[in-house]
mmCIF entry with sequence, helices, sheets and N, C-alpha, C, O atoms, coordinates in Angstrom:
data_MODEL
# 
_entry.id   MODEL 
# 
_entity.id                         1 
_entity.type                       polymer 
_entity.pdbx_number_of_molecules   1 
# 
_entity_poly.entity_id                      1 
_entity_poly.type                           'polypeptide(L)' 
_entity_poly.nstd_linkage                   no 
_entity_poly.nstd_monomer                   no 
_entity_poly.pdbx_seq_one_letter_code       MWQTVSVIGAGQSIWKSLHTVHLGLNQRNVLCARSLVCRTEALRFIRMHNREAGKLSA 
_entity_poly.pdbx_seq_one_letter_code_can   MWQTVSVIGAGQSIWKSLHTVHLGLNQRNVLCARSLVCRTEALRFIRMHNREAGKLSA 
_entity_poly.pdbx_strand_id                 A 
# 
loop_
_entity_poly_seq.entity_id 
_entity_poly_seq.num 
_entity_poly_seq.mon_id 
_entity_poly_seq.hetero 
1 1  MET n 
1 2  TRP n 
1 3  GLN n 
1 4  THR n 
1 5  VAL n 
1 6  SER n 
1 7  VAL n 
1 8  ILE n 
1 9  GLY n 
1 10 ALA n 
1 11 GLY n 
1 12 GLN n 
1 13 SER n 
1 14 ILE n 
1 15 TRP n 
1 16 LYS n 
1 17 SER n 
1 18 LEU n 
1 19 HIS n 
1 20 THR n 
1 21 VAL n 
1 22 HIS n 
1 23 LEU n 
1 24 GLY n 
1 25 LEU n 
1 26 ASN n 
1 27 GLN n 
1 28 ARG n 
1 29 ASN n 
1 30 VAL n 
1 31 LEU n 
1 32 CYS n 
1 33 ALA n 
1 34 ARG n 
1 35 SER n 
1 36 LEU n 
1 37 VAL n 
1 38 CYS n 
1 39 ARG n 
1 40 THR n 
1 41 GLU n 
1 42 ALA n 
1 43 LEU n 
1 44 ARG n 
1 45 PHE n 
1 46 ILE n 
1 47 ARG n 
1 48 MET n 
1 49 HIS n 
1 50 ASN n 
1 51 ARG n 
1 52 GLU n 
1 53 ALA n 
1 54 GLY n 
1 55 LYS n 
1 56 LEU n 
1 57 SER n 
1 58 ALA n 
# 
_struct_asym.id          A 
_struct_asym.entity_id   1 
# 
_struct_conf.conf_type_id            HELX_P 
_struct_conf.id                      HELX_P1 
_struct_conf.pdbx_PDB_helix_id       AA1 
_struct_conf.beg_label_comp_id       TRP 
_struct_conf.beg_label_asym_id       A 
_struct_conf.beg_label_seq_id        2 
_struct_conf.pdbx_beg_PDB_ins_code   ? 
_struct_conf.end_label_comp_id       SER 
_struct_conf.end_label_asym_id       A 
_struct_conf.end_label_seq_id        57 
_struct_conf.pdbx_end_PDB_ins_code   ? 
_struct_conf.beg_auth_comp_id        TRP 
_struct_conf.beg_auth_asym_id        A 
_struct_conf.beg_auth_seq_id         2 
_struct_conf.end_auth_comp_id        SER 
_struct_conf.end_auth_asym_id        A 
_struct_conf.end_auth_seq_id         57 
_struct_conf.pdbx_PDB_helix_class    1 
_struct_conf.details                 ? 
_struct_conf.pdbx_PDB_helix_length   56 
# 
_struct_conf_type.id          HELX_P 
_struct_conf_type.criteria    ? 
_struct_conf_type.reference   ? 
# 
loop_
_atom_site.group_PDB 
_atom_site.id 
_atom_site.type_symbol 
_atom_site.label_atom_id 
_atom_site.label_alt_id 
_atom_site.label_comp_id 
_atom_site.label_asym_id 
_atom_site.label_entity_id 
_atom_site.label_seq_id 
_atom_site.pdbx_PDB_ins_code 
_atom_site.Cartn_x 
_atom_site.Cartn_y 
_atom_site.Cartn_z 
_atom_site.occupancy 
_atom_site.B_iso_or_equiv 
_atom_site.pdbx_formal_charge 
_atom_site.auth_seq_id 
_atom_site.auth_comp_id 
_atom_site.auth_asym_id 
_atom_site.auth_atom_id 
_atom_site.pdbx_PDB_model_num 
ATOM 1   N N  . MET A 1 1  ? -1.422 87.045  142.857 1.00 0.00 ? 1  MET A N  1 
ATOM 2   C CA . MET A 1 1  ? -0.064 86.682  142.846 1.00 0.00 ? 1  MET A CA 1 
ATOM 3   C C  . MET A 1 1  ? 0.883  87.858  142.629 1.00 0.00 ? 1  MET A C  1 
ATOM 4   O O  . MET A 1 1  ? 1.761  88.153  143.440 1.00 0.00 ? 1  MET A O  1 
ATOM 5   N N  . TRP A 1 2  ? 0.660  88.509  141.500 1.00 0.00 ? 2  TRP A N  1 
ATOM 6   C CA . TRP A 1 2  ? 1.537  89.787  141.226 1.00 0.00 ? 2  TRP A CA 1 
ATOM 7   C C  . TRP A 1 2  ? 1.402  90.856  142.212 1.00 0.00 ? 2  TRP A C  1 
ATOM 8   O O  . TRP A 1 2  ? 2.351  91.581  142.511 1.00 0.00 ? 2  TRP A O  1 
ATOM 9   N N  . GLN A 1 3  ? 0.133  90.974  142.765 1.00 0.00 ? 3  GLN A N  1 
ATOM 10  C CA . GLN A 1 3  ? -0.011 92.084  143.725 1.00 0.00 ? 3  GLN A CA 1 
ATOM 11  C C  . GLN A 1 3  ? 0.897  91.931  145.042 1.00 0.00 ? 3  GLN A C  1 
ATOM 12  O O  . GLN A 1 3  ? 1.491  92.883  145.548 1.00 0.00 ? 3  GLN A O  1 
ATOM 13  N N  . THR A 1 4  ? 0.931  90.650  145.520 1.00 0.00 ? 4  THR A N  1 
ATOM 14  C CA . THR A 1 4  ? 1.719  90.471  146.644 1.00 0.00 ? 4  THR A CA 1 
ATOM 15  C C  . THR A 1 4  ? 3.289  90.751  146.373 1.00 0.00 ? 4  THR A C  1 
ATOM 16  O O  . THR A 1 4  ? 4.015  91.299  147.203 1.00 0.00 ? 4  THR A O  1 
ATOM 17  N N  . VAL A 1 5  ? 3.695  90.326  145.170 1.00 0.00 ? 5  VAL A N  1 
ATOM 18  C CA . VAL A 1 5  ? 5.072  90.603  144.764 1.00 0.00 ? 5  VAL A CA 1 
ATOM 19  C C  . VAL A 1 5  ? 5.300  92.185  144.700 1.00 0.00 ? 5  VAL A C  1 
ATOM 20  O O  . VAL A 1 5  ? 6.309  92.662  145.220 1.00 0.00 ? 5  VAL A O  1 
ATOM 21  N N  . SER A 1 6  ? 4.449  92.918  144.120 1.00 0.00 ? 6  SER A N  1 
ATOM 22  C CA . SER A 1 6  ? 4.637  94.323  144.116 1.00 0.00 ? 6  SER A CA 1 
ATOM 23  C C  . SER A 1 6  ? 4.604  94.895  145.454 1.00 0.00 ? 6  SER A C  1 
ATOM 24  O O  . SER A 1 6  ? 5.466  95.724  145.748 1.00 0.00 ? 6  SER A O  1 
ATOM 25  N N  . VAL A 1 7  ? 3.699  94.550  146.317 1.00 0.00 ? 7  VAL A N  1 
ATOM 26  C CA . VAL A 1 7  ? 3.647  95.032  147.724 1.00 0.00 ? 7  VAL A CA 1 
ATOM 27  C C  . VAL A 1 7  ? 4.977  94.752  148.429 1.00 0.00 ? 7  VAL A C  1 
ATOM 28  O O  . VAL A 1 7  ? 5.511  95.648  149.084 1.00 0.00 ? 7  VAL A O  1 
ATOM 29  N N  . ILE A 1 8  ? 5.535  93.529  148.318 1.00 0.00 ? 8  ILE A N  1 
ATOM 30  C CA . ILE A 1 8  ? 6.777  93.177  148.924 1.00 0.00 ? 8  ILE A CA 1 
ATOM 31  C C  . ILE A 1 8  ? 7.919  94.094  148.352 1.00 0.00 ? 8  ILE A C  1 
ATOM 32  O O  . ILE A 1 8  ? 8.776  94.585  149.087 1.00 0.00 ? 8  ILE A O  1 
ATOM 33  N N  . GLY A 1 9  ? 7.874  94.304  146.921 1.00 0.00 ? 9  GLY A N  1 
ATOM 34  C CA . GLY A 1 9  ? 8.828  95.112  146.360 1.00 0.00 ? 9  GLY A CA 1 
ATOM 35  C C  . GLY A 1 9  ? 8.785  96.583  146.865 1.00 0.00 ? 9  GLY A C  1 
ATOM 36  O O  . GLY A 1 9  ? 9.836  97.196  147.053 1.00 0.00 ? 9  GLY A O  1 
ATOM 37  N N  . ALA A 1 10 ? 7.565  97.148  147.083 1.00 0.00 ? 10 ALA A N  1 
ATOM 38  C CA . ALA A 1 10 ? 7.360  98.402  147.615 1.00 0.00 ? 10 ALA A CA 1 
ATOM 39  C C  . ALA A 1 10 ? 7.847  98.560  148.968 1.00 0.00 ? 10 ALA A C  1 
ATOM 40  O O  . ALA A 1 10 ? 8.482  99.555  149.318 1.00 0.00 ? 10 ALA A O  1 
ATOM 41  N N  . GLY A 1 11 ? 7.537  97.511  149.804 1.00 0.00 ? 11 GLY A N  1 
ATOM 42  C CA . GLY A 1 11 ? 7.963  97.491  151.224 1.00 0.00 ? 11 GLY A CA 1 
ATOM 43  C C  . GLY A 1 11 ? 9.544  97.519  151.354 1.00 0.00 ? 11 GLY A C  1 
ATOM 44  O O  . GLY A 1 11 ? 10.128 98.177  152.215 1.00 0.00 ? 11 GLY A O  1 
ATOM 45  N N  . GLN A 1 12 ? 10.165 96.735  150.405 1.00 0.00 ? 12 GLN A N  1 
ATOM 46  C CA . GLN A 1 12 ? 11.616 96.723  150.417 1.00 0.00 ? 12 GLN A CA 1 
ATOM 47  C C  . GLN A 1 12 ? 12.120 98.046  150.049 1.00 0.00 ? 12 GLN A C  1 
ATOM 48  O O  . GLN A 1 12 ? 13.020 98.553  150.719 1.00 0.00 ? 12 GLN A O  1 
ATOM 49  N N  . SER A 1 13 ? 11.570 98.701  148.952 1.00 0.00 ? 13 SER A N  1 
ATOM 50  C CA . SER A 1 13 ? 12.145 100.121 148.511 1.00 0.00 ? 13 SER A CA 1 
ATOM 51  C C  . SER A 1 13 ? 12.006 101.013 149.664 1.00 0.00 ? 13 SER A C  1 
ATOM 52  O O  . SER A 1 13 ? 12.969 101.683 150.037 1.00 0.00 ? 13 SER A O  1 
ATOM 53  N N  . ILE A 1 14 ? 10.784 101.070 150.299 1.00 0.00 ? 14 ILE A N  1 
ATOM 54  C CA . ILE A 1 14 ? 10.577 101.937 151.444 1.00 0.00 ? 14 ILE A CA 1 
ATOM 55  C C  . ILE A 1 14 ? 11.645 101.697 152.521 1.00 0.00 ? 14 ILE A C  1 
ATOM 56  O O  . ILE A 1 14 ? 12.259 102.636 153.027 1.00 0.00 ? 14 ILE A O  1 
ATOM 57  N N  . TRP A 1 15 ? 11.839 100.484 152.839 1.00 0.00 ? 15 TRP A N  1 
ATOM 58  C CA . TRP A 1 15 ? 12.734 100.127 153.900 1.00 0.00 ? 15 TRP A CA 1 
ATOM 59  C C  . TRP A 1 15 ? 14.158 100.647 153.481 1.00 0.00 ? 15 TRP A C  1 
ATOM 60  O O  . TRP A 1 15 ? 14.897 101.219 154.281 1.00 0.00 ? 15 TRP A O  1 
ATOM 61  N N  . LYS A 1 16 ? 14.484 100.413 152.191 1.00 0.00 ? 16 LYS A N  1 
ATOM 62  C CA . LYS A 1 16 ? 15.767 100.844 151.719 1.00 0.00 ? 16 LYS A CA 1 
ATOM 63  C C  . LYS A 1 16 ? 15.956 102.299 151.928 1.00 0.00 ? 16 LYS A C  1 
ATOM 64  O O  . LYS A 1 16 ? 16.993 102.726 152.435 1.00 0.00 ? 16 LYS A O  1 
ATOM 65  N N  . SER A 1 17 ? 14.859 103.175 151.501 1.00 0.00 ? 17 SER A N  1 
ATOM 66  C CA . SER A 1 17 ? 15.008 104.588 151.578 1.00 0.00 ? 17 SER A CA 1 
ATOM 67  C C  . SER A 1 17 ? 15.132 105.026 153.023 1.00 0.00 ? 17 SER A C  1 
ATOM 68  O O  . SER A 1 17 ? 15.868 105.961 153.341 1.00 0.00 ? 17 SER A O  1 
ATOM 69  N N  . LEU A 1 18 ? 14.404 104.343 153.898 1.00 0.00 ? 18 LEU A N  1 
ATOM 70  C CA . LEU A 1 18 ? 14.502 104.656 155.404 1.00 0.00 ? 18 LEU A CA 1 
ATOM 71  C C  . LEU A 1 18 ? 15.808 104.333 155.896 1.00 0.00 ? 18 LEU A C  1 
ATOM 72  O O  . LEU A 1 18 ? 16.369 105.068 156.709 1.00 0.00 ? 18 LEU A O  1 
ATOM 73  N N  . HIS A 1 19 ? 16.359 103.225 155.434 1.00 0.00 ? 19 HIS A N  1 
ATOM 74  C CA . HIS A 1 19 ? 17.684 102.946 155.890 1.00 0.00 ? 19 HIS A CA 1 
ATOM 75  C C  . HIS A 1 19 ? 18.774 103.812 155.429 1.00 0.00 ? 19 HIS A C  1 
ATOM 76  O O  . HIS A 1 19 ? 19.762 104.052 156.124 1.00 0.00 ? 19 HIS A O  1 
ATOM 77  N N  . THR A 1 20 ? 18.573 104.314 154.161 1.00 0.00 ? 20 THR A N  1 
ATOM 78  C CA . THR A 1 20 ? 19.700 105.316 153.690 1.00 0.00 ? 20 THR A CA 1 
ATOM 79  C C  . THR A 1 20 ? 19.507 106.698 154.396 1.00 0.00 ? 20 THR A C  1 
ATOM 80  O O  . THR A 1 20 ? 20.478 107.425 154.608 1.00 0.00 ? 20 THR A O  1 
ATOM 81  N N  . VAL A 1 21 ? 18.246 107.044 154.753 1.00 0.00 ? 21 VAL A N  1 
ATOM 82  C CA . VAL A 1 21 ? 18.028 108.291 155.543 1.00 0.00 ? 21 VAL A CA 1 
ATOM 83  C C  . VAL A 1 21 ? 18.701 108.182 156.924 1.00 0.00 ? 21 VAL A C  1 
ATOM 84  O O  . VAL A 1 21 ? 19.403 109.065 157.418 1.00 0.00 ? 21 VAL A O  1 
ATOM 85  N N  . HIS A 1 22 ? 18.412 107.021 157.480 1.00 0.00 ? 22 HIS A N  1 
ATOM 86  C CA . HIS A 1 22 ? 18.990 106.701 158.851 1.00 0.00 ? 22 HIS A CA 1 
ATOM 87  C C  . HIS A 1 22 ? 20.521 106.793 158.873 1.00 0.00 ? 22 HIS A C  1 
ATOM 88  O O  . HIS A 1 22 ? 21.129 107.376 159.771 1.00 0.00 ? 22 HIS A O  1 
ATOM 89  N N  . LEU A 1 23 ? 21.137 106.155 157.783 1.00 0.00 ? 23 LEU A N  1 
ATOM 90  C CA . LEU A 1 23 ? 22.562 106.225 157.673 1.00 0.00 ? 23 LEU A CA 1 
ATOM 91  C C  . LEU A 1 23 ? 23.055 107.671 157.563 1.00 0.00 ? 23 LEU A C  1 
ATOM 92  O O  . LEU A 1 23 ? 24.008 108.081 158.224 1.00 0.00 ? 23 LEU A O  1 
ATOM 93  N N  . GLY A 1 24 ? 22.376 108.413 156.711 1.00 0.00 ? 24 GLY A N  1 
ATOM 94  C CA . GLY A 1 24 ? 22.762 109.765 156.456 1.00 0.00 ? 24 GLY A CA 1 
ATOM 95  C C  . GLY A 1 24 ? 22.702 110.615 157.784 1.00 0.00 ? 24 GLY A C  1 
ATOM 96  O O  . GLY A 1 24 ? 23.598 111.414 158.055 1.00 0.00 ? 24 GLY A O  1 
ATOM 97  N N  . LEU A 1 25 ? 21.640 110.418 158.578 1.00 0.00 ? 25 LEU A N  1 
ATOM 98  C CA . LEU A 1 25 ? 21.491 111.062 159.877 1.00 0.00 ? 25 LEU A CA 1 
ATOM 99  C C  . LEU A 1 25 ? 22.626 110.614 160.834 1.00 0.00 ? 25 LEU A C  1 
ATOM 100 O O  . LEU A 1 25 ? 23.219 111.425 161.546 1.00 0.00 ? 25 LEU A O  1 
ATOM 101 N N  . ASN A 1 26 ? 22.898 109.306 160.821 1.00 0.00 ? 26 ASN A N  1 
ATOM 102 C CA . ASN A 1 26 ? 24.000 108.924 161.666 1.00 0.00 ? 26 ASN A CA 1 
ATOM 103 C C  . ASN A 1 26 ? 25.358 109.609 161.313 1.00 0.00 ? 26 ASN A C  1 
ATOM 104 O O  . ASN A 1 26 ? 26.107 110.075 162.172 1.00 0.00 ? 26 ASN A O  1 
ATOM 105 N N  . GLN A 1 27 ? 25.594 109.627 160.039 1.00 0.00 ? 27 GLN A N  1 
ATOM 106 C CA . GLN A 1 27 ? 26.843 110.310 159.540 1.00 0.00 ? 27 GLN A CA 1 
ATOM 107 C C  . GLN A 1 27 ? 26.799 111.726 159.929 1.00 0.00 ? 27 GLN A C  1 
ATOM 108 O O  . GLN A 1 27 ? 27.824 112.249 160.368 1.00 0.00 ? 27 GLN A O  1 
ATOM 109 N N  . ARG A 1 28 ? 25.666 112.423 159.805 1.00 0.00 ? 28 ARG A N  1 
ATOM 110 C CA . ARG A 1 28 ? 25.590 113.852 160.238 1.00 0.00 ? 28 ARG A CA 1 
ATOM 111 C C  . ARG A 1 28 ? 25.920 114.011 161.757 1.00 0.00 ? 28 ARG A C  1 
ATOM 112 O O  . ARG A 1 28 ? 26.651 114.904 162.184 1.00 0.00 ? 28 ARG A O  1 
ATOM 113 N N  . ASN A 1 29 ? 25.302 113.042 162.550 1.00 0.00 ? 29 ASN A N  1 
ATOM 114 C CA . ASN A 1 29 ? 25.487 113.142 163.937 1.00 0.00 ? 29 ASN A CA 1 
ATOM 115 C C  . ASN A 1 29 ? 27.007 112.837 164.286 1.00 0.00 ? 29 ASN A C  1 
ATOM 116 O O  . ASN A 1 29 ? 27.560 113.473 165.183 1.00 0.00 ? 29 ASN A O  1 
ATOM 117 N N  . VAL A 1 30 ? 27.623 111.935 163.622 1.00 0.00 ? 30 VAL A N  1 
ATOM 118 C CA . VAL A 1 30 ? 29.062 111.630 163.879 1.00 0.00 ? 30 VAL A CA 1 
ATOM 119 C C  . VAL A 1 30 ? 29.830 112.863 163.492 1.00 0.00 ? 30 VAL A C  1 
ATOM 120 O O  . VAL A 1 30 ? 30.687 113.284 164.269 1.00 0.00 ? 30 VAL A O  1 
ATOM 121 N N  . LEU A 1 31 ? 29.593 113.481 162.344 1.00 0.00 ? 31 LEU A N  1 
ATOM 122 C CA . LEU A 1 31 ? 30.305 114.710 161.954 1.00 0.00 ? 31 LEU A CA 1 
ATOM 123 C C  . LEU A 1 31 ? 30.152 115.752 162.932 1.00 0.00 ? 31 LEU A C  1 
ATOM 124 O O  . LEU A 1 31 ? 31.130 116.375 163.346 1.00 0.00 ? 31 LEU A O  1 
ATOM 125 N N  . CYS A 1 32 ? 28.915 115.989 163.346 1.00 0.00 ? 32 CYS A N  1 
ATOM 126 C CA . CYS A 1 32 ? 28.666 117.036 164.443 1.00 0.00 ? 32 CYS A CA 1 
ATOM 127 C C  . CYS A 1 32 ? 29.444 116.741 165.691 1.00 0.00 ? 32 CYS A C  1 
ATOM 128 O O  . CYS A 1 32 ? 30.079 117.634 166.253 1.00 0.00 ? 32 CYS A O  1 
ATOM 129 N N  . ALA A 1 33 ? 29.411 115.518 166.133 1.00 0.00 ? 33 ALA A N  1 
ATOM 130 C CA . ALA A 1 33 ? 30.223 115.188 167.321 1.00 0.00 ? 33 ALA A CA 1 
ATOM 131 C C  . ALA A 1 33 ? 31.665 115.350 167.138 1.00 0.00 ? 33 ALA A C  1 
ATOM 132 O O  . ALA A 1 33 ? 32.360 115.767 168.064 1.00 0.00 ? 33 ALA A O  1 
ATOM 133 N N  . ARG A 1 34 ? 32.193 115.022 165.909 1.00 0.00 ? 34 ARG A N  1 
ATOM 134 C CA . ARG A 1 34 ? 33.604 115.273 165.660 1.00 0.00 ? 34 ARG A CA 1 
ATOM 135 C C  . ARG A 1 34 ? 33.963 116.777 165.685 1.00 0.00 ? 34 ARG A C  1 
ATOM 136 O O  . ARG A 1 34 ? 34.956 117.225 166.257 1.00 0.00 ? 34 ARG A O  1 
ATOM 137 N N  . SER A 1 35 ? 33.035 117.523 164.991 1.00 0.00 ? 35 SER A N  1 
ATOM 138 C CA . SER A 1 35 ? 33.362 118.962 164.985 1.00 0.00 ? 35 SER A CA 1 
ATOM 139 C C  . SER A 1 35 ? 33.303 119.553 166.427 1.00 0.00 ? 35 SER A C  1 
ATOM 140 O O  . SER A 1 35 ? 34.144 120.380 166.779 1.00 0.00 ? 35 SER A O  1 
ATOM 141 N N  . LEU A 1 36 ? 32.370 119.156 167.213 1.00 0.00 ? 36 LEU A N  1 
ATOM 142 C CA . LEU A 1 36 ? 32.236 119.560 168.592 1.00 0.00 ? 36 LEU A CA 1 
ATOM 143 C C  . LEU A 1 36 ? 33.547 119.229 169.344 1.00 0.00 ? 36 LEU A C  1 
ATOM 144 O O  . LEU A 1 36 ? 34.098 120.066 170.059 1.00 0.00 ? 36 LEU A O  1 
ATOM 145 N N  . VAL A 1 37 ? 33.986 118.084 169.173 1.00 0.00 ? 37 VAL A N  1 
ATOM 146 C CA . VAL A 1 37 ? 35.310 117.596 169.872 1.00 0.00 ? 37 VAL A CA 1 
ATOM 147 C C  . VAL A 1 37 ? 36.395 118.471 169.484 1.00 0.00 ? 37 VAL A C  1 
ATOM 148 O O  . VAL A 1 37 ? 37.152 118.967 170.319 1.00 0.00 ? 37 VAL A O  1 
ATOM 149 N N  . CYS A 1 38 ? 36.496 118.689 168.141 1.00 0.00 ? 38 CYS A N  1 
ATOM 150 C CA . CYS A 1 38 ? 37.514 119.505 167.568 1.00 0.00 ? 38 CYS A CA 1 
ATOM 151 C C  . CYS A 1 38 ? 37.495 120.888 168.114 1.00 0.00 ? 38 CYS A C  1 
ATOM 152 O O  . CYS A 1 38 ? 38.544 121.447 168.430 1.00 0.00 ? 38 CYS A O  1 
ATOM 153 N N  . ARG A 1 39 ? 36.259 121.491 168.240 1.00 0.00 ? 39 ARG A N  1 
ATOM 154 C CA . ARG A 1 39 ? 36.088 122.798 168.671 1.00 0.00 ? 39 ARG A CA 1 
ATOM 155 C C  . ARG A 1 39 ? 36.593 122.866 170.102 1.00 0.00 ? 39 ARG A C  1 
ATOM 156 O O  . ARG A 1 39 ? 37.358 123.771 170.435 1.00 0.00 ? 39 ARG A O  1 
ATOM 157 N N  . THR A 1 40 ? 36.181 121.917 170.974 1.00 0.00 ? 40 THR A N  1 
ATOM 158 C CA . THR A 1 40 ? 36.472 121.925 172.432 1.00 0.00 ? 40 THR A CA 1 
ATOM 159 C C  . THR A 1 40 ? 38.031 121.781 172.594 1.00 0.00 ? 40 THR A C  1 
ATOM 160 O O  . THR A 1 40 ? 38.687 122.417 173.419 1.00 0.00 ? 40 THR A O  1 
ATOM 161 N N  . GLU A 1 41 ? 38.498 120.941 171.776 1.00 0.00 ? 41 GLU A N  1 
ATOM 162 C CA . GLU A 1 41 ? 40.051 120.742 171.786 1.00 0.00 ? 41 GLU A CA 1 
ATOM 163 C C  . GLU A 1 41 ? 40.757 122.009 171.322 1.00 0.00 ? 41 GLU A C  1 
ATOM 164 O O  . GLU A 1 41 ? 41.770 122.416 171.891 1.00 0.00 ? 41 GLU A O  1 
ATOM 165 N N  . ALA A 1 42 ? 40.204 122.624 170.277 1.00 0.00 ? 42 ALA A N  1 
ATOM 166 C CA . ALA A 1 42 ? 40.791 123.852 169.839 1.00 0.00 ? 42 ALA A CA 1 
ATOM 167 C C  . ALA A 1 42 ? 40.776 125.003 171.002 1.00 0.00 ? 42 ALA A C  1 
ATOM 168 O O  . ALA A 1 42 ? 41.742 125.726 171.249 1.00 0.00 ? 42 ALA A O  1 
ATOM 169 N N  . LEU A 1 43 ? 39.613 125.047 171.622 1.00 0.00 ? 43 LEU A N  1 
ATOM 170 C CA . LEU A 1 43 ? 39.352 125.973 172.668 1.00 0.00 ? 43 LEU A CA 1 
ATOM 171 C C  . LEU A 1 43 ? 40.343 125.755 173.852 1.00 0.00 ? 43 LEU A C  1 
ATOM 172 O O  . LEU A 1 43 ? 40.915 126.704 174.387 1.00 0.00 ? 43 LEU A O  1 
ATOM 173 N N  . ARG A 1 44 ? 40.507 124.546 174.208 1.00 0.00 ? 44 ARG A N  1 
ATOM 174 C CA . ARG A 1 44 ? 41.357 124.205 175.259 1.00 0.00 ? 44 ARG A CA 1 
ATOM 175 C C  . ARG A 1 44 ? 42.841 124.577 174.905 1.00 0.00 ? 44 ARG A C  1 
ATOM 176 O O  . ARG A 1 44 ? 43.579 125.136 175.716 1.00 0.00 ? 44 ARG A O  1 
ATOM 177 N N  . PHE A 1 45 ? 43.198 124.251 173.723 1.00 0.00 ? 45 PHE A N  1 
ATOM 178 C CA . PHE A 1 45 ? 44.510 124.645 173.185 1.00 0.00 ? 45 PHE A CA 1 
ATOM 179 C C  . PHE A 1 45 ? 44.785 126.091 173.282 1.00 0.00 ? 45 PHE A C  1 
ATOM 180 O O  . PHE A 1 45 ? 45.813 126.554 173.778 1.00 0.00 ? 45 PHE A O  1 
ATOM 181 N N  . ILE A 1 46 ? 43.758 126.824 172.753 1.00 0.00 ? 46 ILE A N  1 
ATOM 182 C CA . ILE A 1 46 ? 43.911 128.355 172.730 1.00 0.00 ? 46 ILE A CA 1 
ATOM 183 C C  . ILE A 1 46 ? 43.970 128.869 174.225 1.00 0.00 ? 46 ILE A C  1 
ATOM 184 O O  . ILE A 1 46 ? 44.767 129.748 174.551 1.00 0.00 ? 46 ILE A O  1 
ATOM 185 N N  . ARG A 1 47 ? 43.163 128.332 175.050 1.00 0.00 ? 47 ARG A N  1 
ATOM 186 C CA . ARG A 1 47 ? 43.233 128.727 176.455 1.00 0.00 ? 47 ARG A CA 1 
ATOM 187 C C  . ARG A 1 47 ? 44.624 128.430 177.114 1.00 0.00 ? 47 ARG A C  1 
ATOM 188 O O  . ARG A 1 47 ? 45.195 129.254 177.828 1.00 0.00 ? 47 ARG A O  1 
ATOM 189 N N  . MET A 1 48 ? 45.103 127.242 176.834 1.00 0.00 ? 48 MET A N  1 
ATOM 190 C CA . MET A 1 48 ? 46.364 126.875 177.346 1.00 0.00 ? 48 MET A CA 1 
ATOM 191 C C  . MET A 1 48 ? 47.517 127.818 176.665 1.00 0.00 ? 48 MET A C  1 
ATOM 192 O O  . MET A 1 48 ? 48.458 128.232 177.342 1.00 0.00 ? 48 MET A O  1 
ATOM 193 N N  . HIS A 1 49 ? 47.386 128.096 175.409 1.00 0.00 ? 49 HIS A N  1 
ATOM 194 C CA . HIS A 1 49 ? 48.234 129.000 174.770 1.00 0.00 ? 49 HIS A CA 1 
ATOM 195 C C  . HIS A 1 49 ? 48.283 130.346 175.422 1.00 0.00 ? 49 HIS A C  1 
ATOM 196 O O  . HIS A 1 49 ? 49.329 130.911 175.740 1.00 0.00 ? 49 HIS A O  1 
ATOM 197 N N  . ASN A 1 50 ? 46.993 130.850 175.608 1.00 0.00 ? 50 ASN A N  1 
ATOM 198 C CA . ASN A 1 50 ? 46.928 132.195 176.167 1.00 0.00 ? 50 ASN A CA 1 
ATOM 199 C C  . ASN A 1 50 ? 47.436 132.235 177.638 1.00 0.00 ? 50 ASN A C  1 
ATOM 200 O O  . ASN A 1 50 ? 47.997 133.231 178.095 1.00 0.00 ? 50 ASN A O  1 
ATOM 201 N N  . ARG A 1 51 ? 47.215 131.131 178.338 1.00 0.00 ? 51 ARG A N  1 
ATOM 202 C CA . ARG A 1 51 ? 47.822 131.098 179.689 1.00 0.00 ? 51 ARG A CA 1 
ATOM 203 C C  . ARG A 1 51 ? 49.354 131.134 179.686 1.00 0.00 ? 51 ARG A C  1 
ATOM 204 O O  . ARG A 1 51 ? 50.015 131.788 180.492 1.00 0.00 ? 51 ARG A O  1 
ATOM 205 N N  . GLU A 1 52 ? 49.861 130.366 178.700 1.00 0.00 ? 52 GLU A N  1 
ATOM 206 C CA . GLU A 1 52 ? 51.418 130.317 178.667 1.00 0.00 ? 52 GLU A CA 1 
ATOM 207 C C  . GLU A 1 52 ? 51.920 131.677 178.136 1.00 0.00 ? 52 GLU A C  1 
ATOM 208 O O  . GLU A 1 52 ? 53.022 132.089 178.497 1.00 0.00 ? 52 GLU A O  1 
ATOM 209 N N  . ALA A 1 53 ? 51.117 132.411 177.260 1.00 0.00 ? 53 ALA A N  1 
ATOM 210 C CA . ALA A 1 53 ? 51.516 133.661 176.781 1.00 0.00 ? 53 ALA A CA 1 
ATOM 211 C C  . ALA A 1 53 ? 51.415 134.702 177.929 1.00 0.00 ? 53 ALA A C  1 
ATOM 212 O O  . ALA A 1 53 ? 52.230 135.617 178.053 1.00 0.00 ? 53 ALA A O  1 
ATOM 213 N N  . GLY A 1 54 ? 50.394 134.509 178.732 1.00 0.00 ? 54 GLY A N  1 
ATOM 214 C CA . GLY A 1 54 ? 50.221 135.354 179.863 1.00 0.00 ? 54 GLY A CA 1 
ATOM 215 C C  . GLY A 1 54 ? 51.352 135.269 180.926 1.00 0.00 ? 54 GLY A C  1 
ATOM 216 O O  . GLY A 1 54 ? 51.786 136.250 181.530 1.00 0.00 ? 54 GLY A O  1 
ATOM 217 N N  . LYS A 1 55 ? 51.776 134.007 181.087 1.00 0.00 ? 55 LYS A N  1 
ATOM 218 C CA . LYS A 1 55 ? 52.914 133.800 182.049 1.00 0.00 ? 55 LYS A CA 1 
ATOM 219 C C  . LYS A 1 55 ? 54.185 134.438 181.516 1.00 0.00 ? 55 LYS A C  1 
ATOM 220 O O  . LYS A 1 55 ? 54.953 135.017 182.284 1.00 0.00 ? 55 LYS A O  1 
ATOM 221 N N  . LEU A 1 56 ? 54.429 134.339 180.169 1.00 0.00 ? 56 LEU A N  1 
ATOM 222 C CA . LEU A 1 56 ? 55.612 134.887 179.550 1.00 0.00 ? 56 LEU A CA 1 
ATOM 223 C C  . LEU A 1 56 ? 55.614 136.418 179.613 1.00 0.00 ? 56 LEU A C  1 
ATOM 224 O O  . LEU A 1 56 ? 56.659 137.028 179.839 1.00 0.00 ? 56 LEU A O  1 
ATOM 225 N N  . SER A 1 57 ? 54.391 137.067 179.405 1.00 0.00 ? 57 SER A N  1 
ATOM 226 C CA . SER A 1 57 ? 54.332 138.492 179.431 1.00 0.00 ? 57 SER A CA 1 
ATOM 227 C C  . SER A 1 57 ? 54.377 139.074 180.864 1.00 0.00 ? 57 SER A C  1 
ATOM 228 O O  . SER A 1 57 ? 54.839 140.187 181.115 1.00 0.00 ? 57 SER A O  1 
ATOM 229 N N  . ALA A 1 58 ? 53.839 138.197 181.814 1.00 0.00 ? 58 ALA A N  1 
ATOM 230 C CA . ALA A 1 58 ? 53.830 138.707 183.220 1.00 0.00 ? 58 ALA A CA 1 
ATOM 231 C C  . ALA A 1 58 ? 55.264 138.825 183.874 1.00 0.00 ? 58 ALA A C  1 
ATOM 232 O O  . ALA A 1 58 ? 55.384 139.234 185.029 1.00 0.00 ? 58 ALA A O  1 
# 
């Protein structure tokens, strides 16, 4: 009787740890995606700014 309960408890704790790891990976992926988007937006802005500056100096 007690063995089955402990096995179920162990299974739940393993599942919980896997779930937290999965959530952590998801958060990291979201952060990476956000930083990539920010980087591309910044690059686009810089390019646009350079183009405008080039027009002004030309």
